[in-house]
C-alpha positions in Angstrom: -109.0 89.5 155.1 -107.9 85.9 155.1 -105.3 85.0 157.8 -102.0 83.9 156.2 -102.1 80.6 158.2 -105.0 79.3 156.1 -103.4 80.1 152.8 -100.9 77.8 151.1 -98.0 80.2 151.7 -95.0 78.6 153.5 -92.9 80.7 155.8 -90.0 78.5 154.5 -89.6 75.6 152.2 -92.6 74.6 150.2 -96.2 73.3 150.4 -97.9 71.1 147.8 -101.3 72.1 146.5 -103.5 70.6 143.8 -105.0 72.8 141.1 -108.2 71.8 139.3 -109.7 73.4 136.3 -113.5 73.5 137.0 -116.6 74.4 135.1 -118.6 75.6 138.1 -116.6 77.0 141.0 -119.6 77.0 143.3 -120.4 73.3 142.8 -116.8 72.2 143.1 -116.2 74.4 146.2 -119.3 72.9 147.8 -118.2 69.3 146.9 -114.7 69.6 148.4 -115.9 71.5 151.5 -118.8 69.1 152.2 -117.5 65.7 151.2 -114.0 66.2 152.7 -114.9 68.6 155.5 -112.8 71.3 153.9 -112.5 74.9 155.0 -113.2 77.5 152.2 -110.3 79.9 152.4 -111.1 81.9 149.3 -114.5 81.7 147.6 -113.1 82.3 144.1 -110.5 83.8 141.8 -109.0 81.4 142.7 -111.2 79.3 145.0 -109.1 77.7 147.7 -110.4 74.9 150.0 -108.1 73.7 152.8 -108.6 70.0 153.4 -106.7 68.4 156.3 -103.0 69.2 155.6 -103.5 70.2 152.0 -105.3 72.6 149.7 -107.4 72.3 146.5 -107.2 75.4 144.3 -109.9 75.7 141.6 -110.6 78.1 138.8 -112.4 78.0 135.5 -110.3 77.1 132.4 -108.8 79.5 130.0 -106.3 80.2 127.3 -102.6 80.8 127.5 -101.1 83.4 129.8 -97.6 85.0 129.7 -96.2 82.5 132.2 -97.7 79.5 130.4 -97.8 80.6 126.8 -98.7 77.3 125.1 -101.1 75.9 127.7 -104.9 75.8 127.6 -106.7 74.7 130.8 -109.9 72.7 130.4 -111.9 70.5 132.7 -112.1 66.8 131.6 -114.9 65.7 129.3 -116.9 62.5 129.9 -114.9 59.6 128.5 -111.5 61.4 128.6 -108.7 59.0 129.5 -107.4 59.6 133.1 -103.7 60.4 133.5 -103.7 61.5 137.1 -106.0 61.5 140.1 -106.3 62.8 143.6 -105.3 60.2 146.2 -106.9 60.6 149.7 -105.9 58.4 152.6 -108.3 57.9 155.4 -108.1 56.2 158.8 -111.5 54.5 158.5 -112.7 53.9 154.9 -116.1 52.4 156.0 -116.9 55.5 158.1 -115.7 57.9 155.3 -117.7 56.0 152.7 -120.9 56.1 154.8 -120.6 59.8 155.7 -119.7 60.8 152.1 -122.5 58.8 150.6 -124.9 60.4 153.1 -123.7 63.8 151.8 -124.4 62.8 148.2 -121.1 61.5 147.0 -121.5 58.8 144.3 -118.7 56.2 144.3 -117.8 53.9 141.4 -117.9 50.9 143.8 -118.0 50.2 147.5 -114.6 49.9 149.2 -112.8 46.8 147.8 -110.0 44.8 149.5 -106.9 45.1 147.3 -104.7 43.2 149.7 -102.4 46.2 150.4 -105.3 48.5 151.1 -109.0 49.0 151.0 -110.0 51.4 148.3 -112.8 52.9 146.2 -113.2 55.8 143.8 -115.5 58.7 143.3 -115.7 61.6 140.8 -116.1 65.2 141.6 -118.6 67.5 139.8 -116.2 67.9 136.8 -115.4 64.2 136.5 -112.0 64.3 138.2 -111.2 60.9 139.7 -110.5 60.6 143.4 -109.2 57.5 145.1 -110.1 56.9 148.7 -107.9 54.4 150.5 -107.1 52.9 153.8 -103.8 51.1 154.3 -104.2 47.5 155.5 -101.9 44.7 154.2 -99.2 47.1 153.1 -98.6 47.8 156.8 -97.6 44.1 157.1 -95.7 43.9 153.8 -98.6 42.6 151.8 -98.9 44.2 148.4 -101.7 44.3 145.8 -101.5 41.9 142.8 -99.8 43.5 139.8 -102.1 44.8 137.1 -100.5 44.9 133.6 -101.3 47.9 131.4 -103.7 47.4 128.5 -102.0 46.1 125.3 -99.1 44.3 127.0 -96.8 44.2 129.9 -94.9 41.5 131.6 
């Protein structure tokens, strides 16, 4: 039996978790446990991995249920536009990048200096985007240059 303290069940108030629809629970569970040093709380149905002060909950996709009657859950397909991503803050991005790369993580780029922070991105086995960042300039009131959205902006 899993101790209540490892599950995202608050004694009062709330906790915030992140749910991912995954194709292969075993591969995703391994990725989040290995790359982020997570603790597997439940292996599946749903899979729950505790990482630092949060939890990633994973299950395969599926059709509507009585509590979400018009919702179909699917993992992203290659080339799908990204509308949200997991944002992870680390104390030492160079050390995290080195350790994660040694464990098989494949980053889109090395950490880049964005003035406010150092950051880089990687994707999990299902293609979910994950930002890894370390606050730098923002701690001194220095912010990143603005990036206008495609097709316009100020």
